[in-house]
C-alpha positions in Angstrom: 96.4 92.3 148.5 97.8 95.8 148.5 100.9 94.5 146.7 98.7 93.1 143.9 96.8 96.4 143.6 100.1 98.3 143.6 101.7 96.0 141.0 98.5 96.4 138.8 98.7 100.2 139.1 102.4 100.2 138.2 101.9 98.0 135.1 98.9 100.2 134.0 101.0 103.3 134.6 104.0 101.9 132.6 101.9 100.8 129.7 100.2 104.2 129.6 103.6 106.0 129.5 104.6 104.5 126.2 102.1 106.6 124.2 101.6 103.7 121.8 98.0 102.9 121.1 96.6 99.4 121.8 96.0 98.0 118.4 93.3 95.4 117.4 95.4 94.4 114.4 98.7 92.6 114.7 100.9 95.3 116.3 104.4 95.7 115.1 106.4 96.4 118.3 108.6 98.2 118.0 107.2 100.0 114.9 109.4 99.4 111.9 110.6 102.4 109.9 109.9 101.7 106.2 112.2 102.8 103.4 111.2 106.1 101.7 110.1 104.5 98.3 108.4 106.8 95.8 105.8 105.2 93.5 104.7 106.9 90.2 101.0 107.9 90.1 98.9 107.9 87.0 98.6 111.8 87.2 102.4 112.1 86.8 103.0 112.8 90.5 104.8 110.5 92.9 103.4 108.9 96.0 105.7 108.5 99.0 105.4 105.2 100.9 107.4 104.9 104.1 109.5 107.4 106.0 108.2 110.4 104.0 104.5 109.6 104.4 103.4 112.6 106.5 100.1 111.1 107.4 98.8 107.6 108.2 98.8 105.2 105.3 96.7 102.1 104.7 98.4 99.8 102.1 97.3 96.7 100.3 99.1 94.7 97.6 96.7 93.1 95.2 95.5 93.1 91.6 92.4 94.2 89.7 91.4 90.8 88.3 91.3 89.3 91.8 87.9 87.6 92.3 87.7 87.8 96.1 90.2 89.2 98.6 91.0 92.4 96.8 87.5 93.7 96.2 86.5 92.6 99.7 89.4 94.5 101.2 88.7 97.7 99.3 85.0 97.4 100.2 86.0 97.1 103.9 88.2 100.2 103.5 85.1 102.1 102.4 83.4 101.0 105.7 86.4 102.2 107.6 86.4 105.5 105.8 82.7 106.0 106.5 83.2 105.2 110.2 86.1 107.8 110.4 83.9 110.5 108.9 85.8 113.8 108.3 88.9 112.3 110.0 89.3 110.0 107.0 90.7 112.9 104.9 93.9 112.6 106.9 94.4 108.9 105.9 95.8 107.7 102.6 94.3 104.4 101.3 96.6 102.9 98.7 96.0 99.8 96.5 99.3 98.7 94.9 99.0 96.2 92.0 101.3 93.2 92.0 100.3 92.5 88.4 101.9 95.2 86.3 101.6 93.2 83.1 97.8 93.6 83.2 97.3 96.5 85.6 98.6 99.6 84.0 98.7 102.7 86.3 95.4 103.9 84.8 93.7 100.6 85.4 94.9 100.4 89.0 93.9 104.0 89.7 90.4 103.4 88.2 90.0 100.2 90.1 90.7 101.9 93.5 88.4 104.8 92.7 85.5 102.4 92.0 85.4 101.8 95.7 86.0 105.4 96.8 87.1 108.5 94.8 89.8 109.2 97.4 91.4 105.7 97.2 94.7 105.7 95.3 95.6 102.8 93.0 99.2 102.5 91.7 101.0 99.9 89.5 104.7 100.3 89.7 106.7 98.1 87.4 110.2 96.9 87.0 112.6 96.8 89.9 110.4 99.1 92.0 107.6 96.5 92.5 110.3 94.0 93.7 111.7 96.6 96.2 108.3 97.3 97.5 107.3 93.7 97.9 110.6 93.0 99.7 110.3 95.9 102.0 106.8 94.8 103.1 107.5 91.0 103.0 104.9 90.4 100.3 105.1 87.4 98.0 103.3 86.6 94.7 103.1 83.6 92.4 101.6 84.3 89.0 99.4 81.8 87.2 100.4 80.1 83.9 98.0 81.8 81.5 97.1 85.3 80.5 93.7 84.9 82.4 95.6 83.7 85.5 94.9 84.3 89.1 97.8 85.7 91.0 98.4 84.1 94.4 99.5 87.0 96.7 100.0 87.9 100.3 96.8 89.4 101.4 97.4 91.4 104.6 96.7 95.1 105.0 99.5 97.3 106.3 99.1 100.3 108.6 101.8 103.0 108.7 101.7 105.9 111.1 102.3 109.5 110.1 106.1 109.0 110.5 106.1 106.2 107.9 106.5 103.4 110.5 104.8 100.1 110.0 102.7 99.9 113.2 100.2 97.1 112.5 99.0 94.6 109.9 95.7 92.9 109.3 95.6 89.4 107.9 92.8 88.3 105.7 89.7 87.7 107.9 90.5 90.5 110.3 87.2 92.4 110.8 87.3 95.9 109.2 86.4 97.3 112.6 89.9 96.5 113.8 91.5 98.7 111.2 88.9 101.5 112.0 89.7 101.2 115.7 93.4 101.4 115.1 93.1 104.4 112.8 91.0 106.2 115.3 93.8 105.5 117.9 96.4 107.1 115.5 94.3 110.2 114.6 
């Protein structure tokens, strides 16, 4: 019995030494350093995603004409932000459009701000959108008409302050999991 207790204490001690929080989302272990990609923002500035982040980043790839997953995700982000209170100011919430033909930078920015004034919406075009999607393993399949729905990967990504991908949240993950994991990072 003493051996079992000692082994339990050793395992608990070793897992406590890593300093890595226990995530409720799908943990990326080891965390993956993301490329330092810079995305143009509607105000003329550039937003750094990845290795130059400087503070935690919550990222979602979607589009403004999405009828279900995208608005639900951003509404959940609002709940997360409310739960974090003042600490939410240290987190960047970024909605990145995968439909640059319809979502101009101004449209993407306005869409994100509808959910919360601090949420950032961006719509990179050209080769940059492809680089971003490849870096995060996101896929899309556009519809056949101008009014089309865009099938897209729908997980939320969490990057730590060093720009490392530390967890992701597939569709259906409760918003409380993201809130918990951000609290662990802050």
